[in-house]
N, CA, C and O atoms as a Tripos MOL2 file, in Angstrom:
@<TRIPOS>MOLECULE
protein
  244   243    61     0     0
PROTEIN
NO_CHARGES

@<TRIPOS>ATOM
      1 N         -63.6990   10.6190   46.3390 N.3       1 MET1
      2 CA        -62.3300   11.0040   46.0940 C.3       1 MET1
      3 C         -62.3260   12.3910   45.4570 C.2       1 MET1
      4 O         -63.1190   12.6760   44.5590 O.2       1 MET1
      5 N         -61.4340   13.2390   45.9280 N.am      2 SER2
      6 CA        -61.3960   14.5890   45.3860 C.3       2 SER2
      7 C         -60.7440   14.5940   44.0070 C.2       2 SER2
      8 O         -59.9820   13.6960   43.6490 O.2       2 SER2
      9 N         -61.0640   15.6150   43.2640 N.am      3 VAL3
     10 CA        -60.5390   15.7400   41.9000 C.3       3 VAL3
     11 C         -59.0330   15.9800   41.9360 C.2       3 VAL3
     12 O         -58.3050   15.4710   41.0850 O.2       3 VAL3
     13 N         -58.5700   16.7410   42.9000 N.am      4 ARG4
     14 CA        -57.1330   17.0200   42.9860 C.3       4 ARG4
     15 C         -56.3380   15.7460   43.2420 C.2       4 ARG4
     16 O         -55.2800   15.5380   42.6490 O.2       4 ARG4
     17 N         -56.8480   14.9010   44.1200 N.am      5 PHE5
     18 CA        -56.1660   13.6330   44.3910 C.3       5 PHE5
     19 C         -56.1560   12.7470   43.1500 C.2       5 PHE5
     20 O         -55.1700   12.0600   42.8860 O.2       5 PHE5
     21 N         -57.2380   12.7610   42.3960 N.am      6 ALA6
     22 CA        -57.3000   11.9740   41.1680 C.3       6 ALA6
     23 C         -56.2760   12.4700   40.1470 C.2       6 ALA6
     24 O         -55.6140   11.6650   39.4910 O.2       6 ALA6
     25 N         -56.1430   13.7900   40.0110 N.am      7 PHE7
     26 CA        -55.1530   14.3430   39.0920 C.3       7 PHE7
     27 C         -53.7360   13.9960   39.5380 C.2       7 PHE7
     28 O         -52.8910   13.6520   38.7110 O.2       7 PHE7
     29 N         -53.4730   14.0860   40.8320 N.am      8 LEU8
     30 CA        -52.1550   13.7620   41.3440 C.3       8 LEU8
     31 C         -51.8330   12.2880   41.1210 C.2       8 LEU8
     32 O         -50.7130   11.9510   40.7380 O.2       8 LEU8
     33 N         -52.7880   11.4210   41.3520 N.am      9 THR9
     34 CA        -52.5930   10.0000   41.1260 C.3       9 THR9
     35 C         -52.3750    9.6950   39.6480 C.2       9 THR9
     36 O         -51.5170    8.8860   39.2960 O.2       9 THR9
     37 N         -53.1400   10.3340   38.7980 N.am     10 LEU10
     38 CA        -52.9900   10.1470   37.3540 C.3      10 LEU10
     39 C         -51.6160   10.6050   36.8790 C.2      10 LEU10
     40 O         -50.9630    9.9020   36.1090 O.2      10 LEU10
     41 N         -51.1760   11.7610   37.3250 N.am     11 ALA11
     42 CA        -49.8620   12.2680   36.9280 C.3      11 ALA11
     43 C         -48.7530   11.3500   37.4150 C.2      11 ALA11
     44 O         -47.8040   11.0780   36.6790 O.2      11 ALA11
     45 N         -48.8620   10.8770   38.6320 N.am     12 GLY12
     46 CA        -47.8600    9.9510   39.1640 C.3      12 GLY12
     47 C         -47.8210    8.6350   38.4140 C.2      12 GLY12
     48 O         -46.7470    8.0880   38.1630 O.2      12 GLY12
     49 N         -48.9860    8.1300   38.0570 N.am     13 ALA13
     50 CA        -49.0460    6.8720   37.3140 C.3      13 ALA13
     51 C         -48.4620    7.0230   35.9130 C.2      13 ALA13
     52 O         -47.7760    6.1240   35.4250 O.2      13 ALA13
     53 N         -48.7280    8.1430   35.2720 N.am     14 ILE14
     54 CA        -48.1870    8.3760   33.9250 C.3      14 ILE14
     55 C         -46.6670    8.4630   33.9690 C.2      14 ILE14
     56 O         -45.9850    7.8740   33.1300 O.2      14 ILE14
     57 N         -46.1390    9.1890   34.9370 N.am     15 VAL15
     58 CA        -44.6900    9.3170   35.0550 C.3      15 VAL15
     59 C         -44.0560    7.9690   35.3970 C.2      15 VAL15
     60 O         -43.0340    7.6000   34.8170 O.2      15 VAL15
     61 N         -44.6490    7.2430   36.3240 N.am     16 ALA16
     62 CA        -44.0910    5.9470   36.7090 C.3      16 ALA16
     63 C         -44.0930    4.9730   35.5360 C.2      16 ALA16
     64 O         -43.1230    4.2450   35.3260 O.2      16 ALA16
     65 N         -45.1640    4.9630   34.7850 N.am     17 LEU17
     66 CA        -45.2340    4.0610   33.6290 C.3      17 LEU17
     67 C         -44.2080    4.4450   32.5720 C.2      17 LEU17
     68 O         -43.5000    3.5840   32.0500 O.2      17 LEU17
     69 N         -44.1260    5.7270   32.2560 N.am     18 GLY18
     70 CA        -43.1750    6.1680   31.2380 C.3      18 GLY18
     71 C         -41.7340    5.9200   31.6310 C.2      18 GLY18
     72 O         -40.9310    5.4750   30.8110 O.2      18 GLY18
     73 N         -41.3980    6.2060   32.8880 N.am     19 LEU19
     74 CA        -40.0270    5.9890   33.3360 C.3      19 LEU19
     75 C         -39.6930    4.5120   33.4830 C.2      19 LEU19
     76 O         -38.5400    4.1170   33.3090 O.2      19 LEU19
     77 N         -40.6820    3.7020   33.7980 N.am     20 SER20
     78 CA        -40.4500    2.2590   33.8670 C.3      20 SER20
     79 C         -40.1430    1.6830   32.4870 C.2      20 SER20
     80 O         -39.2260    0.8770   32.3310 O.2      20 SER20
     81 N         -40.9050    2.0980   31.5050 N.am     21 VAL21
     82 CA        -40.6510    1.6340   30.1410 C.3      21 VAL21
     83 C         -39.3000    2.1530   29.6530 C.2      21 VAL21
     84 O         -38.5710    1.4440   28.9590 O.2      21 VAL21
     85 N         -38.9710    3.3830   30.0160 N.am     22 ALA22
     86 CA        -37.6720    3.9420   29.6440 C.3      22 ALA22
     87 C         -36.5310    3.1610   30.3020 C.2      22 ALA22
     88 O         -35.5040    2.9160   29.6690 O.2      22 ALA22
     89 N         -36.7040    2.7740   31.5530 N.am     23 ALA23
     90 CA        -35.6670    2.0030   32.2420 C.3      23 ALA23
     91 C         -35.4700    0.6370   31.5990 C.2      23 ALA23
     92 O         -34.3390    0.1740   31.4510 O.2      23 ALA23
     93 N         -36.5640   -0.0040   31.2190 N.am     24 VAL24
     94 CA        -36.4490   -1.3040   30.5370 C.3      24 VAL24
     95 C         -35.7270   -1.1310   29.2080 C.2      24 VAL24
     96 O         -34.9110   -1.9710   28.8310 O.2      24 VAL24
     97 N         -36.0200   -0.0610   28.5070 N.am     25 SER25
     98 CA        -35.3520    0.1980   27.2310 C.3      25 SER25
     99 C         -33.8620    0.4450   27.4410 C.2      25 SER25
    100 O         -33.0360   -0.0090   26.6480 O.2      25 SER25
    101 N         -33.5230    1.1600   28.5020 N.am     26 LEU26
    102 CA        -32.1100    1.4160   28.7780 C.3      26 LEU26
    103 C         -31.3620    0.1310   29.1130 C.2      26 LEU26
    104 O         -30.2090   -0.0350   28.7130 O.2      26 LEU26
    105 N         -32.0000   -0.7730   29.8360 N.am     27 THR27
    106 CA        -31.3200   -2.0220   30.1770 C.3      27 THR27
    107 C         -31.0580   -2.8750   28.9470 C.2      27 THR27
    108 O         -30.1490   -3.7050   28.9510 O.2      27 THR27
    109 N         -31.8410   -2.6800   27.8990 N.am     28 GLN28
    110 CA        -31.6380   -3.4140   26.6540 C.3      28 GLN28
    111 C         -30.7460   -2.6580   25.6850 C.2      28 GLN28
    112 O         -30.4910   -3.1310   24.5780 O.2      28 GLN28
    113 N         -30.2660   -1.4810   26.0940 N.am     29 GLY29
    114 CA        -29.3590   -0.7040   25.2620 C.3      29 GLY29
    115 C         -30.0460    0.1610   24.2260 C.2      29 GLY29
    116 O         -29.3880    0.6460   23.3060 O.2      29 GLY29
    117 N         -31.3300    0.3690   24.3420 N.am     30 LEU30
    118 CA        -32.0880    1.1590   23.3780 C.3      30 LEU30
    119 C         -32.2520    2.5880   23.9120 C.2      30 LEU30
    120 O         -33.3030    2.9500   24.4420 O.2      30 LEU30
    121 N         -31.2150    3.3720   23.7640 N.am     31 ILE31
    122 CA        -31.1910    4.7180   24.3480 C.3      31 ILE31
    123 C         -32.2190    5.6250   23.6820 C.2      31 ILE31
    124 O         -32.9240    6.3690   24.3630 O.2      31 ILE31
    125 N         -32.3080    5.5680   22.3590 N.am     32 ASP32
    126 CA        -33.2720    6.4200   21.6620 C.3      32 ASP32
    127 C         -34.7060    6.1100   22.0780 C.2      32 ASP32
    128 O         -35.5160    7.0190   22.2610 O.2      32 ASP32
    129 N         -35.0110    4.8360   22.2260 N.am     33 GLN33
    130 CA        -36.3560    4.4460   22.6370 C.3      33 GLN33
    131 C         -36.6250    4.8740   24.0810 C.2      33 GLN33
    132 O         -37.7490    5.2500   24.4140 O.2      33 GLN33
    133 N         -35.6110    4.8200   24.9340 N.am     34 ALA34
    134 CA        -35.7770    5.2470   26.3240 C.3      34 ALA34
    135 C         -36.1140    6.7360   26.3880 C.2      34 ALA34
    136 O         -36.9860    7.1520   27.1520 O.2      34 ALA34
    137 N         -35.4200    7.5250   25.5850 N.am     35 ILE35
    138 CA        -35.7080    8.9580   25.5490 C.3      35 ILE35
    139 C         -37.1120    9.2010   25.0010 C.2      35 ILE35
    140 O         -37.8390   10.0650   25.4900 O.2      35 ILE35
    141 N         -37.4820    8.4300   23.9840 N.am     36 ALA36
    142 CA        -38.7990    8.6030   23.3640 C.3      36 ALA36
    143 C         -39.9350    8.2760   24.3320 C.2      36 ALA36
    144 O         -41.0200    8.8440   24.2080 O.2      36 ALA36
    145 N         -39.7170    7.3800   25.2850 N.am     37 PHE37
    146 CA        -40.7570    7.0560   26.2580 C.3      37 PHE37
    147 C         -40.7240    7.9660   27.4780 C.2      37 PHE37
    148 O         -41.7690    8.2210   28.0760 O.2      37 PHE37
    149 N         -39.5560    8.4590   27.8600 N.am     38 ALA38
    150 CA        -39.4420    9.2410   29.0940 C.3      38 ALA38
    151 C         -40.0100   10.6460   28.9330 C.2      38 ALA38
    152 O         -40.7490   11.1030   29.8050 O.2      38 ALA38
    153 N         -39.6900   11.3460   27.8450 N.am     39 TRP39
    154 CA        -40.1000   12.7400   27.7110 C.3      39 TRP39
    155 C         -41.6080   12.9310   27.6110 C.2      39 TRP39
    156 O         -42.1290   13.8460   28.2490 O.2      39 TRP39
    157 N         -42.3410   12.1180   26.8460 N.am     40 PRO40
    158 CA        -43.8010   12.3350   26.8120 C.3      40 PRO40
    159 C         -44.4750   12.1010   28.1640 C.2      40 PRO40
    160 O         -45.4460   12.7800   28.4950 O.2      40 PRO40
    161 N         -43.9720   11.1530   28.9420 N.am     41 SER41
    162 CA        -44.5870   10.9330   30.2540 C.3      41 SER41
    163 C         -44.3500   12.1200   31.1770 C.2      41 SER41
    164 O         -45.2430   12.5110   31.9290 O.2      41 SER41
    165 N         -43.1620   12.6880   31.1220 N.am     42 LEU42
    166 CA        -42.8890   13.8780   31.9310 C.3      42 LEU42
    167 C         -43.6970   15.0710   31.4310 C.2      42 LEU42
    168 O         -44.1580   15.8870   32.2280 O.2      42 LEU42
    169 N         -43.8680   15.1750   30.1270 N.am     43 GLY43
    170 CA        -44.6840   16.2540   29.5600 C.3      43 GLY43
    171 C         -46.1500   16.1310   29.9340 C.2      43 GLY43
    172 O         -46.8140   17.1330   30.1970 O.2      43 GLY43
    173 N         -46.6540   14.9110   29.9590 N.am     44 ALA44
    174 CA        -48.0490   14.7040   30.3440 C.3      44 ALA44
    175 C         -48.2650   15.0580   31.8140 C.2      44 ALA44
    176 O         -49.2990   15.6200   32.1770 O.2      44 ALA44
    177 N         -47.2950   14.7300   32.6520 N.am     45 ALA45
    178 CA        -47.4020   15.0980   34.0620 C.3      45 ALA45
    179 C         -47.3420   16.6080   34.2390 C.2      45 ALA45
    180 O         -48.0450   17.1690   35.0790 O.2      45 ALA45
    181 N         -46.5050   17.2590   33.4510 N.am     46 LEU46
    182 CA        -46.4250   18.7190   33.5080 C.3      46 LEU46
    183 C         -47.7430   19.3470   33.0590 C.2      46 LEU46
    184 O         -48.2100   20.3110   33.6670 O.2      46 LEU46
    185 N         -48.3410   18.8110   32.0050 N.am     47 ALA47
    186 CA        -49.6340   19.3180   31.5330 C.3      47 ALA47
    187 C         -50.7220   19.1170   32.5880 C.2      47 ALA47
    188 O         -51.5630   19.9930   32.7910 O.2      47 ALA47
    189 N         -50.7050   17.9750   33.2510 N.am     48 ALA48
    190 CA        -51.6860   17.7300   34.3140 C.3      48 ALA48
    191 C         -51.4630   18.6930   35.4760 C.2      48 ALA48
    192 O         -52.4160   19.1830   36.0800 O.2      48 ALA48
    193 N         -50.1990   18.9580   35.7790 N.am     49 GLY49
    194 CA        -49.8970   19.9110   36.8480 C.3      49 GLY49
    195 C         -50.3210   21.3230   36.5040 C.2      49 GLY49
    196 O         -50.7650   22.0660   37.3790 O.2      49 GLY49
    197 N         -50.1930   21.7050   35.2490 N.am     50 LEU50
    198 CA        -50.6320   23.0330   34.8370 C.3      50 LEU50
    199 C         -52.1520   23.1440   34.8110 C.2      50 LEU50
    200 O         -52.7000   24.2240   35.0290 O.2      50 LEU50
    201 N         -52.8320   22.0390   34.5460 N.am     51 ALA51
    202 CA        -54.2920   22.0400   34.5330 C.3      51 ALA51
    203 C         -54.8680   21.9910   35.9500 C.2      51 ALA51
    204 O         -56.0420   22.3020   36.1510 O.2      51 ALA51
    205 N         -54.0680   21.6100   36.9080 N.am     52 TRP52
    206 CA        -54.5070   21.4290   38.2830 C.3      52 TRP52
    207 C         -55.1330   22.6820   38.8720 C.2      52 TRP52
    208 O         -56.2040   22.5670   39.4670 O.2      52 TRP52
    209 N         -54.5410   23.8890   38.7520 N.am     53 PRO53
    210 CA        -55.2050   25.0780   39.3160 C.3      53 PRO53
    211 C         -56.5600   25.3580   38.6840 C.2      53 PRO53
    212 O         -57.4700   25.8260   39.3700 O.2      53 PRO53
    213 N         -56.7150   25.0860   37.4030 N.am     54 ALA54
    214 CA        -58.0000   25.3090   36.7460 C.3      54 ALA54
    215 C         -59.0640   24.3700   37.3170 C.2      54 ALA54
    216 O         -60.2200   24.7630   37.4760 O.2      54 ALA54
    217 N         -58.6810   23.1500   37.6220 N.am     55 VAL55
    218 CA        -59.6210   22.2070   38.2090 C.3      55 VAL55
    219 C         -59.9800   22.6640   39.6160 C.2      55 VAL55
    220 O         -61.1380   22.5650   40.0190 O.2      55 VAL55
    221 N         -59.0160   23.1570   40.3570 N.am     56 ARG56
    222 CA        -59.2810   23.6240   41.7220 C.3      56 ARG56
    223 C         -60.2500   24.8080   41.7020 C.2      56 ARG56
    224 O         -61.1590   24.8780   42.5290 O.2      56 ARG56
    225 N         -60.0590   25.7370   40.7630 N.am     57 ASN57
    226 CA        -60.9320   26.8970   40.6970 C.3      57 ASN57
    227 C         -62.3360   26.5350   40.2090 C.2      57 ASN57
    228 O         -63.3200   27.1300   40.6470 O.2      57 ASN57
    229 N         -62.4250   25.5620   39.3060 N.am     58 SER58
    230 CA        -63.7430   25.1970   38.7870 C.3      58 SER58
    231 C         -64.5570   24.4160   39.8180 C.2      58 SER58
    232 O         -65.7860   24.4860   39.8060 O.2      58 SER58
    233 N         -63.9000   23.6770   40.7060 N.am     59 SER59
    234 CA        -64.6460   22.9160   41.7050 C.3      59 SER59
    235 C         -65.1320   23.8130   42.8310 C.2      59 SER59
    236 O         -66.0840   23.4600   43.5280 O.2      59 SER59
    237 N         -64.5020   24.9590   43.0240 N.am     60 ALA60
    238 CA        -64.9130   25.8650   44.0950 C.3      60 ALA60
    239 C         -66.1700   26.6330   43.7300 C.2      60 ALA60
    240 O         -66.8980   27.0930   44.6100 O.2      60 ALA60
    241 N         -66.4290   26.7740   42.4390 N.am     61 ALA61
    242 CA        -67.5860   27.5770   42.0000 C.3      61 ALA61
    243 C         -68.8800   26.8050   42.0830 C.2      61 ALA61
    244 O         -69.9390   27.3370   41.7510 O.2      61 ALA61
@<TRIPOS>BOND
     1     1     2 1
     2     2     3 1
     3     3     4 2
     4     3     5 am
     5     5     6 1
     6     6     7 1
     7     7     8 2
     8     7     9 am
     9     9    10 1
    10    10    11 1
    11    11    12 2
    12    11    13 am
    13    13    14 1
    14    14    15 1
    15    15    16 2
    16    15    17 am
    17    17    18 1
    18    18    19 1
    19    19    20 2
    20    19    21 am
    21    21    22 1
    22    22    23 1
    23    23    24 2
    24    23    25 am
    25    25    26 1
    26    26    27 1
    27    27    28 2
    28    27    29 am
    29    29    30 1
    30    30    31 1
    31    31    32 2
    32    31    33 am
    33    33    34 1
    34    34    35 1
    35    35    36 2
    36    35    37 am
    37    37    38 1
    38    38    39 1
    39    39    40 2
    40    39    41 am
    41    41    42 1
    42    42    43 1
    43    43    44 2
    44    43    45 am
    45    45    46 1
    46    46    47 1
    47    47    48 2
    48    47    49 am
    49    49    50 1
    50    50    51 1
    51    51    52 2
    52    51    53 am
    53    53    54 1
    54    54    55 1
    55    55    56 2
    56    55    57 am
    57    57    58 1
    58    58    59 1
    59    59    60 2
    60    59    61 am
    61    61    62 1
    62    62    63 1
    63    63    64 2
    64    63    65 am
    65    65    66 1
    66    66    67 1
    67    67    68 2
    68    67    69 am
    69    69    70 1
    70    70    71 1
    71    71    72 2
    72    71    73 am
    73    73    74 1
    74    74    75 1
    75    75    76 2
    76    75    77 am
    77    77    78 1
    78    78    79 1
    79    79    80 2
    80    79    81 am
    81    81    82 1
    82    82    83 1
    83    83    84 2
    84    83    85 am
    85    85    86 1
    86    86    87 1
    87    87    88 2
    88    87    89 am
    89    89    90 1
    90    90    91 1
    91    91    92 2
    92    91    93 am
    93    93    94 1
    94    94    95 1
    95    95    96 2
    96    95    97 am
    97    97    98 1
    98    98    99 1
    99    99   100 2
   100    99   101 am
   101   101   102 1
   102   102   103 1
   103   103   104 2
   104   103   105 am
   105   105   106 1
   106   106   107 1
   107   107   108 2
   108   107   109 am
   109   109   110 1
   110   110   111 1
   111   111   112 2
   112   111   113 am
   113   113   114 1
   114   114   115 1
   115   115   116 2
   116   115   117 am
   117   117   118 1
   118   118   119 1
   119   119   120 2
   120   119   121 am
   121   121   122 1
   122   122   123 1
   123   123   124 2
   124   123   125 am
   125   125   126 1
   126   126   127 1
   127   127   128 2
   128   127   129 am
   129   129   130 1
   130   130   131 1
   131   131   132 2
   132   131   133 am
   133   133   134 1
   134   134   135 1
   135   135   136 2
   136   135   137 am
   137   137   138 1
   138   138   139 1
   139   139   140 2
   140   139   141 am
   141   141   142 1
   142   142   143 1
   143   143   144 2
   144   143   145 am
   145   145   146 1
   146   146   147 1
   147   147   148 2
   148   147   149 am
   149   149   150 1
   150   150   151 1
   151   151   152 2
   152   151   153 am
   153   153   154 1
   154   154   155 1
   155   155   156 2
   156   155   157 am
   157   157   158 1
   158   158   159 1
   159   159   160 2
   160   159   161 am
   161   161   162 1
   162   162   163 1
   163   163   164 2
   164   163   165 am
   165   165   166 1
   166   166   167 1
   167   167   168 2
   168   167   169 am
   169   169   170 1
   170   170   171 1
   171   171   172 2
   172   171   173 am
   173   173   174 1
   174   174   175 1
   175   175   176 2
   176   175   177 am
   177   177   178 1
   178   178   179 1
   179   179   180 2
   180   179   181 am
   181   181   182 1
   182   182   183 1
   183   183   184 2
   184   183   185 am
   185   185   186 1
   186   186   187 1
   187   187   188 2
   188   187   189 am
   189   189   190 1
   190   190   191 1
   191   191   192 2
   192   191   193 am
   193   193   194 1
   194   194   195 1
   195   195   196 2
   196   195   197 am
   197   197   198 1
   198   198   199 1
   199   199   200 2
   200   199   201 am
   201   201   202 1
   202   202   203 1
   203   203   204 2
   204   203   205 am
   205   205   206 1
   206   206   207 1
   207   207   208 2
   208   207   209 am
   209   209   210 1
   210   210   211 1
   211   211   212 2
   212   211   213 am
   213   213   214 1
   214   214   215 1
   215   215   216 2
   216   215   217 am
   217   217   218 1
   218   218   219 1
   219   219   220 2
   220   219   221 am
   221   221   222 1
   222   222   223 1
   223   223   224 2
   224   223   225 am
   225   225   226 1
   226   226   227 1
   227   227   228 2
   228   227   229 am
   229   229   230 1
   230   230   231 1
   231   231   232 2
   232   231   233 am
   233   233   234 1
   234   234   235 1
   235   235   236 2
   236   235   237 am
   237   237   238 1
   238   238   239 1
   239   239   240 2
   240   239   241 am
   241   241   242 1
   242   242   243 1
   243   243   244 2
@<TRIPOS>SUBSTRUCTURE
     1 MET1         2 RESIDUE 1 A MET
     2 SER2         6 RESIDUE 1 A SER
     3 VAL3        10 RESIDUE 1 A VAL
     4 ARG4        14 RESIDUE 1 A ARG
     5 PHE5        18 RESIDUE 1 A PHE
     6 ALA6        22 RESIDUE 1 A ALA
     7 PHE7        26 RESIDUE 1 A PHE
     8 LEU8        30 RESIDUE 1 A LEU
     9 THR9        34 RESIDUE 1 A THR
    10 LEU10       38 RESIDUE 1 A LEU
    11 ALA11       42 RESIDUE 1 A ALA
    12 GLY12       46 RESIDUE 1 A GLY
    13 ALA13       50 RESIDUE 1 A ALA
    14 ILE14       54 RESIDUE 1 A ILE
    15 VAL15       58 RESIDUE 1 A VAL
    16 ALA16       62 RESIDUE 1 A ALA
    17 LEU17       66 RESIDUE 1 A LEU
    18 GLY18       70 RESIDUE 1 A GLY
    19 LEU19       74 RESIDUE 1 A LEU
    20 SER20       78 RESIDUE 1 A SER
    21 VAL21       82 RESIDUE 1 A VAL
    22 ALA22       86 RESIDUE 1 A ALA
    23 ALA23       90 RESIDUE 1 A ALA
    24 VAL24       94 RESIDUE 1 A VAL
    25 SER25       98 RESIDUE 1 A SER
    26 LEU26      102 RESIDUE 1 A LEU
    27 THR27      106 RESIDUE 1 A THR
    28 GLN28      110 RESIDUE 1 A GLN
    29 GLY29      114 RESIDUE 1 A GLY
    30 LEU30      118 RESIDUE 1 A LEU
    31 ILE31      122 RESIDUE 1 A ILE
    32 ASP32      126 RESIDUE 1 A ASP
    33 GLN33      130 RESIDUE 1 A GLN
    34 ALA34      134 RESIDUE 1 A ALA
    35 ILE35      138 RESIDUE 1 A ILE
    36 ALA36      142 RESIDUE 1 A ALA
    37 PHE37      146 RESIDUE 1 A PHE
    38 ALA38      150 RESIDUE 1 A ALA
    39 TRP39      154 RESIDUE 1 A TRP
    40 PRO40      158 RESIDUE 1 A PRO
    41 SER41      162 RESIDUE 1 A SER
    42 LEU42      166 RESIDUE 1 A LEU
    43 GLY43      170 RESIDUE 1 A GLY
    44 ALA44      174 RESIDUE 1 A ALA
    45 ALA45      178 RESIDUE 1 A ALA
    46 LEU46      182 RESIDUE 1 A LEU
    47 ALA47      186 RESIDUE 1 A ALA
    48 ALA48      190 RESIDUE 1 A ALA
    49 GLY49      194 RESIDUE 1 A GLY
    50 LEU50      198 RESIDUE 1 A LEU
    51 ALA51      202 RESIDUE 1 A ALA
    52 TRP52      206 RESIDUE 1 A TRP
    53 PRO53      210 RESIDUE 1 A PRO
    54 ALA54      214 RESIDUE 1 A ALA
    55 VAL55      218 RESIDUE 1 A VAL
    56 ARG56      222 RESIDUE 1 A ARG
    57 ASN57      226 RESIDUE 1 A ASN
    58 SER58      230 RESIDUE 1 A SER
    59 SER59      234 RESIDUE 1 A SER
    60 ALA60      238 RESIDUE 1 A ALA
    61 ALA61      242 RESIDUE 1 A ALA
């Protein structure tokens, strides 16, 4: 499995998990908790996306 595919899968799993927990929190009326779970998952995916070019360049060398 390529490293890029692993990063993409990891980012997708982090976002899906965070948004799923946020959705469950919203259904229970816990808006603050939903926000607290949603933003870090999106931030982690953004960090993985920013690290992606560095991984691509390091694997080519």
